[in-house]
N, C-alpha and C positions, 0 to 999 in steps of 0.2 A: 142458773145456778150460778152461785158467788164464785167472782175470780180469785185464784188461791192467794193469801196474804203475802205481800212482798216482805221481806227482811227488810229491818230498818239499814238505812245507807249513812255511814259514817263519814264515806269517801266519795264523792262523785265527782262529774266533769260534765263540762259544756265549752265545746269547742276545743281551744288549747289550753283552758284554765282549769286546773284541778282544785276542788272545792273540799273544806274540811266541815262538817257539822258535828258541832261539838256538844251542842244543849239546845233544848228547846225552851228554856227558859229566857224571859223578857223582862226590863223594867219598864217599856213600854208597852201600851195595849192598841196599836195603831187600828181603825177601824177598817182600813183598807190592807191590813196586812195578808198577804198571800197564804199564810198557813192557817187562818181563820177558813179558807174555802176550800184547800185542797190537803192532801196528804203528803204531796212531793212534787217533784218536776220530772217530766220526760219518764223514764222507767225507773226514776230514783224515788224510794218512800224516805221523807226525811221526819216523819214522826218516830222519834226515839222512845224505845222500850225503856231503856235506862241510859245514863249517859256512860259514854267509854273513858276507860282509863288513857293514860297516856301512853303505854305500853301497848293498847287496844290500837289507839289511833297510828301508832307507828307501824305496828304488824299490818294494817290495812293499807297503808303507804307502801311499805315496802313490795307488796303483790301488784301495785300499778305504776310504779314510779317509772318503771322504764318501758312503759308501752308505747309512749311516744315521747316526742319532745316538748314536753309542757312549757309554756311561756310564764307559768306563775301559779303558786300555790295560795289559796285564800280561804281565810277563816269566815265562814258564811254559810247559815244552815238555817233553821227554823228557829234561833234563839241569838242570843246577845252574846259573843264570842268571849269580850270581858267578864262575863258572870263566873269564867272558868280562866282567869288570868293566868296562873302557874302553868295549865296544860299549854296554852297558847305559847308561853315562854319557852317550856320545855321542846315543844314539837318545833317551834321555829329553829333552836339552837340545834337540834338533830338535821331539820331540813340544810341548814346553813353548812353544816360540816360536813355531811355526807354526798350531797348533791349540790347546792346550789341557790341558785336563781332568785326571780324575786319573790318574796312573802308578802302578802297584802292581808289587811285586818278590815272587815266591813263591820262597822259600828256605830250605834246610836250615839257614841259620845259621851257617856256616863261613866266611864271607867272608874273616875275616882270616887265617885257616889258608892259604886259596889265594890271597891276595895279602898275603904278608908285607911289612912294614913300610908298609903303607898305612892310613891313617883311613877306612875302608872307609864306616861309617855317615856320618860328615861329607861325604863326598864323594858319597852318594846324595843327601843332604841338599841339598847345593849344586846339584846338578844338576837337583832338581825333583821328587825321588821323594815320593809324599804317602804311600804305605802299603808297610808289608813285613807278610807274612804267612810266619811260621817254622813250620817242621815240628816239632814237638817230640816227640812220640809216646812219651816216657818220663818217669818222677818223678825218675829216679836214674840215674848213668853205667852201672851194669851193666846195665839193663834196655835201656839205650838201645843199648849196644856190640852185644846180643844181636839187637836188632830191626833195627837201621838197619846194622850191619856197616861202620863207618865207618873209611876209610884211615889219618886220624889218631887217634892215641892220646889225644888231648887234647881230642876234638870236641865231647863233651857239654858241657864247661865252657865251651868257646869259643860253644857255642849259647846258653847262658844268657848270657853276656856280650854277645853281639850284641843280645838283646832287650832288656836293660839301656840299652845304648848308643843303640837307637834310639828306645828311650821317652824318654831324657833330651834326644835330639835333636827331639823333638816330631814324630818321624814316627808316623803312626797305625800301632799294632803289635798285632797278634794272633799267638797261637799256636794251631797245630791239633794235633791228634792223631785216628789212624784207629782205628774200631772194630774190633780185632782181639783174640783171647783175650791175647796177650802184653802190651798196653798197658792198665794201669790208670787208666782214665778220672779215675774220681774223684781218685786221687790227682795226676794232671797238672794238675787243675782247679784243687786247692787250690794246686798251685805257682804256676799263671799268677794267682791271687786274691790271693798274697802279693807277686808282684810288680806286681800291679795293671794288667794287662793284659787284653784280651779273649780269650776262649778259644772255639773252633771246633770241633765234633767233625765229623769226615769220615765219611761212611758207608763201608764196605768193601764193594765189589761182588765176590766170589768168582769167578772164571773157571772156567766147566764144559765139559768137552769130551764 
C-alpha cells in the first residue's frame, strides 16, 4: 500500500526556526539540490501544488506563531524566495508589526535579475528583513555556472553584487557553500573574507538508493 499523500507545507519548522516555503521556482538548477531527490524534510512535504497567496501564508503563520518561542522566521523552501519579492515584503512587514523577531531570507542572490528595475536589497531592508544567507558555492563564474546552472548569463556577478549591497544596507549578511567536490571551499572562504562577510559551510548529505 502507498503511504497517504501529505499536504503541501507552506510553513514548517526545524528546531526553533520557523520556515516559509512560498515557491518551488528557482533560477538555478544545482545538481546537488535536495529537492531533486526528496519531496520534503522530516514530516513536511515541500512540493507545492500551487503557490500560496500572501493571505494564505499569514493564515498558516497565525496557527503556529504562538506554539513556541521561535527564534526566527526564515524564507526558505523548495525554491528561490525572491521569485516572489512582493510576498516576502508583505509577510515580513506583517511579522514585524505583530510579533517580532528576526526575519531571514535564504537566497541564491539573483534578486535583481528576478526583479528588474527594483532596488531589491533596499526594499528588503525597509520591510524589516534582518538577515540574508546567500548560496555562493563558487569562487568564480566558470565554477558557478558549472555547479549551479543558472538561467541568467550574468548570474554570478549579480550574486556578488547582491552580497555587497546587503552588507552596505547593514543587513546581516552571510555566504554559504556546500561540501561537494566541485566547490573549492578554501577559495570561496577567501572571497568572503575579502568582502568581509560571514561564511558558513553546509555539509552535503548525498542521497543513497
